C-alpha positions in Angstrom: 172.2 90.6 101.5 172.4 90.6 97.7 174.9 88.2 96.1 177.9 89.7 94.3 177.0 90.3 90.6 178.6 87.8 88.3 180.9 89.6 85.8 179.9 87.1 83.1 176.1 87.3 83.7 174.3 88.6 80.6 173.2 92.2 80.8 171.3 94.3 78.3 173.5 97.4 78.8 176.5 98.8 80.8 173.9 100.8 82.8 172.3 97.5 84.0 175.8 96.2 85.0 176.5 99.4 86.9 173.2 99.3 88.7 173.8 95.7 89.7 177.1 96.6 91.3 175.6 99.7 92.9 172.8 97.7 94.4 175.2 95.2 95.8 177.6 97.7 97.4 174.7 99.8 98.7 173.2 96.8 100.4 176.5 95.7 101.8 177.3 99.2 103.3 173.8 99.4 104.9 174.0 95.9 106.3 177.4 96.6 107.9 176.2 99.8 109.5 173.0 98.2 110.7 175.1 95.4 112.4 177.0 97.9 114.5 176.1 98.6 118.1 174.5 102.0 118.7 177.6 103.5 120.4 179.8 102.5 117.4 177.7 104.3 114.9 178.8 107.7 116.2 182.4 106.8 117.1 185.2 107.0 114.6 187.8 104.3 114.1 189.6 106.1 111.2 192.3 108.7 111.1 189.9 110.9 109.0 187.6 111.1 112.0 184.6 110.0 110.0 182.0 107.9 111.8 180.0 105.0 110.1 176.9 107.2 110.0 178.9 110.1 108.4 180.3 107.8 105.8 176.8 106.4 105.0 175.5 110.0 104.7 178.4 110.8 102.4 177.7 107.8 100.2 174.0 108.8 99.9 174.9 112.3 98.8 177.4 111.0 96.2 174.9 108.5 94.8 172.3 111.2 94.5 174.7 113.5 92.7 
């Protein structure tokens, strides 16, 4: 997993800072979903009814947008 980006690390632009955080949170979400047993991927634990796979799919679409 990627280390959390240091807020004081030099960056050439705000875009580079944003991409660093995006890479970190993307890798974290993927790692957490990959660590779940197969049965838990399709079972909701939230009042919203979303499963981990549905949440990951949603995050993918939001990022592409």
